[in-house]
DRENPA-3360 file (N, C-alpha, C; in nm, 2 decimals, always signed):
BEGIN
1 = XXXXXXXX = -0.24/-2.96/+1.57/-0.18/-2.92/+1.46/-0.17/-3.05/+1.37 ~ -0.18/-3.03/+1.23/-0.17/-3.12/+1.12/-0.03/-3.18/+1.12 ~ -0.01/-3.29/+1.07/+0.13/-3.37/+1.04/+0.20/-3.27/+0.96 ~ +0.33/-3.23/+1.02/+0.42/-3.12/+0.94/+0.45/-3.18/+0.82 ~ +0.47/-3.31/+0.81/+0.52/-3.38/+0.68/+0.44/-3.34/+0.56 ~ +0.32/-3.30/+0.58/+0.23/-3.26/+0.47/+0.25/-3.10/+0.43 ~ +0.33/-3.03/+0.53/+0.33/-2.88/+0.51/+0.48/-2.84/+0.48 ~ +0.56/-2.93/+0.50/+0.71/-2.89/+0.48/+0.76/-2.99/+0.36;
9 = XXXXXXXX = +0.80/-2.92/+0.26/+0.84/-2.99/+0.14/+0.97/-2.95/+0.11 ~ +1.05/-3.02/+0.02/+1.19/-3.01/-0.03/+1.19/-3.02/-0.18 ~ +1.23/-2.95/-0.25/+1.25/-2.96/-0.40/+1.38/-2.90/-0.45 ~ +1.46/-2.98/-0.52/+1.58/-2.91/-0.56/+1.58/-2.78/-0.63 ~ +1.46/-2.76/-0.71/+1.43/-2.66/-0.79/+1.38/-2.53/-0.72 ~ +1.34/-2.54/-0.58/+1.29/-2.44/-0.52/+1.38/-2.41/-0.39 ~ +1.43/-2.28/-0.38/+1.53/-2.24/-0.29/+1.64/-2.34/-0.27 ~ +1.69/-2.39/-0.36/+1.80/-2.49/-0.36/+1.78/-2.61/-0.27;
17 = XXXXXXXX = +1.67/-2.64/-0.26/+1.62/-2.77/-0.20/+1.60/-2.75/-0.04 ~ +1.61/-2.63/+0.00/+1.59/-2.61/+0.15/+1.46/-2.66/+0.17 ~ +1.42/-2.69/+0.30/+1.27/-2.72/+0.34/+1.21/-2.59/+0.35 ~ +1.09/-2.59/+0.28/+1.01/-2.48/+0.27/+0.86/-2.52/+0.31 ~ +0.78/-2.41/+0.33/+0.64/-2.43/+0.36/+0.59/-2.47/+0.23 ~ +0.50/-2.57/+0.22/+0.44/-2.62/+0.09/+0.38/-2.49/+0.02 ~ +0.40/-2.49/-0.12/+0.32/-2.38/-0.19/+0.38/-2.24/-0.17 ~ +0.49/-2.24/-0.11/+0.56/-2.11/-0.08/+0.70/-2.13/-0.10;
25 = XXXXXXXX = +0.78/-2.02/-0.09/+0.94/-2.01/-0.09/+0.98/-1.96/+0.04 ~ +0.89/-1.98/+0.14/+0.93/-1.95/+0.28/+0.99/-2.06/+0.34 ~ +1.12/-2.05/+0.37/+1.21/-2.17/+0.43/+1.19/-2.18/+0.57 ~ +1.21/-2.30/+0.62/+1.21/-2.32/+0.77/+1.31/-2.24/+0.84 ~ +1.43/-2.23/+0.76/+1.54/-2.15/+0.82/+1.50/-2.02/+0.85 ~ +1.43/-1.95/+0.74/+1.38/-1.81/+0.76/+1.29/-1.80/+0.88 ~ +1.20/-1.89/+0.90/+1.10/-1.89/+1.02/+1.19/-1.89/+1.14 ~ +1.28/-1.98/+1.15/+1.35/-2.01/+1.28/+1.44/-1.87/+1.29;
33 = XXXXXXXX = +1.50/-1.82/+1.20/+1.59/-1.71/+1.22/+1.51/-1.58/+1.27 ~ +1.38/-1.57/+1.21/+1.31/-1.47/+1.25/+1.25/-1.48/+1.40 ~ +1.21/-1.59/+1.43/+1.16/-1.62/+1.57/+1.27/-1.59/+1.67 ~ +1.40/-1.66/+1.65/+1.51/-1.64/+1.72/+1.57/-1.50/+1.73 ~ +1.52/-1.42/+1.63/+1.55/-1.26/+1.65/+1.46/-1.20/+1.72 ~ +1.36/-1.26/+1.77/+1.27/-1.18/+1.87/+1.14/-1.16/+1.80 ~ +1.12/-1.18/+1.67/+0.98/-1.15/+1.61/+0.89/-1.25/+1.65 ~ +0.77/-1.21/+1.68/+0.65/-1.28/+1.71/+0.58/-1.37/+1.60;
41 = XXXXXXXX = +0.51/-1.47/+1.64/+0.44/-1.54/+1.52/+0.35/-1.43/+1.45 ~ +0.29/-1.34/+1.51/+0.21/-1.25/+1.46/+0.28/-1.17/+1.38 ~ +0.39/-1.12/+1.41/+0.46/-1.04/+1.31/+0.52/-1.12/+1.17 ~ +0.54/-1.24/+1.20/+0.58/-1.32/+1.09/+0.46/-1.35/+1.00 ~ +0.34/-1.37/+1.06/+0.21/-1.37/+0.97/+0.18/-1.25/+0.91 ~ +0.22/-1.14/+0.94/+0.17/-1.01/+0.90/+0.27/-0.99/+0.79 ~ +0.40/-1.02/+0.80/+0.50/-1.00/+0.69/+0.49/-1.08/+0.58 ~ +0.44/-1.23/+0.61/+0.43/-1.33/+0.51/+0.27/-1.37/+0.50;
49 = XXXXXXXX = +0.20/-1.30/+0.43/+0.04/-1.33/+0.43/+0.02/-1.48/+0.38 ~ +0.11/-1.55/+0.31/+0.07/-1.69/+0.29/+0.11/-1.80/+0.39 ~ +0.18/-1.74/+0.48/+0.22/-1.82/+0.61/+0.10/-1.83/+0.71 ~ +0.07/-1.95/+0.77/-0.02/-1.97/+0.87/+0.05/-2.00/+0.99 ~ -0.04/-1.99/+1.11/+0.01/-2.04/+1.23/+0.04/-2.19/+1.24 ~ -0.03/-2.26/+1.18/-0.01/-2.42/+1.15/+0.15/-2.43/+1.09 ~ +0.17/-2.36/+1.00/+0.29/-2.37/+0.90/+0.39/-2.32/+0.99 ~ +0.38/-2.24/+1.08/+0.50/-2.20/+1.17/+0.51/-2.32/+1.28;
57 = XXXXXXXX = +0.41/-2.37/+1.33/+0.42/-2.48/+1.41/+0.49/-2.60/+1.35 ~ +0.45/-2.62/+1.22/+0.51/-2.73/+1.14/+0.66/-2.69/+1.11 ~ +0.70/-2.59/+1.10/+0.86/-2.56/+1.09/+0.92/-2.59/+1.22 ~ +0.86/-2.55/+1.33/+0.93/-2.59/+1.45/+0.93/-2.72/+1.48 ~ +0.83/-2.81/+1.45/+0.83/-2.95/+1.46/+0.93/-3.00/+1.38 ~ +0.95/-2.96/+1.24/+1.03/-3.03/+1.16/+1.19/-3.01/+1.22 ~ +1.21/-2.89/+1.25/+1.35/-2.85/+1.32/+1.37/-2.93/+1.44 ~ +1.27/-2.95/+1.53/+1.29/-3.04/+1.64/+1.33/-3.18/+1.61;
65 = XXXXXXXX = +1.25/-3.23/+1.49/+1.27/-3.38/+1.45/+1.42/-3.38/+1.40 ~ +1.46/-3.28/+1.31/+1.58/-3.29/+1.25/+1.69/-3.28/+1.36 ~ +1.68/-3.22/+1.47/+1.78/-3.20/+1.57/+1.78/-3.33/+1.65 ~ +1.69/-3.43/+1.64/+1.68/-3.55/+1.73/+1.76/-3.64/+1.65 ~ +1.80/-3.62/+1.54/+1.89/-3.73/+1.46/+2.01/-3.75/+1.53 ~ +2.09/-3.86/+1.52/+2.20/-3.91/+1.58/+2.32/-3.85/+1.51 ~ +2.33/-3.70/+1.52/+2.43/-3.64/+1.46/+2.50/-3.54/+1.57 ~ +2.60/-3.53/+1.59/+2.68/-3.43/+1.68/+2.70/-3.31/+1.61;
73 = XXXXXXXX = +2.64/-3.20/+1.67/+2.68/-3.05/+1.62/+2.78/-3.01/+1.69 ~ +2.89/-2.99/+1.66/+2.99/-2.91/+1.74/+2.98/-2.78/+1.74 ~ +3.00/-2.72/+1.88/+2.96/-2.57/+1.88/+3.09/-2.53/+1.92 ~ +3.13/-2.41/+1.86/+3.25/-2.35/+1.90/+3.25/-2.28/+2.03 ~ +3.34/-2.31/+2.12/+3.33/-2.24/+2.26/+3.44/-2.16/+2.28 ~ +3.44/-2.07/+2.35/+3.53/-1.96/+2.38/+3.58/-1.97/+2.53 ~ +3.71/-1.99/+2.54/+3.77/-2.01/+2.67/+3.83/-1.88/+2.73 ~ +3.81/-1.83/+2.82/+3.87/-1.70/+2.88/+3.94/-1.73/+3.00;
% end
């Protein structure tokens, strides 16, 4: 896979600055949401013809790097 930093861009004038696949308005967030909902990569590619398999992998790599940051993400827990 190519370096995701060339495939993921952020511009305040595009999708309010959310990270997107370069040359598109397809956000990393959208890709992650669709994969988490059970869509396959093939379904994503079919629904978004400008998307490539490398771009999906770049979105995943970007998300993994973002979560490696030294930030604590509090998760709401339910006690029963």
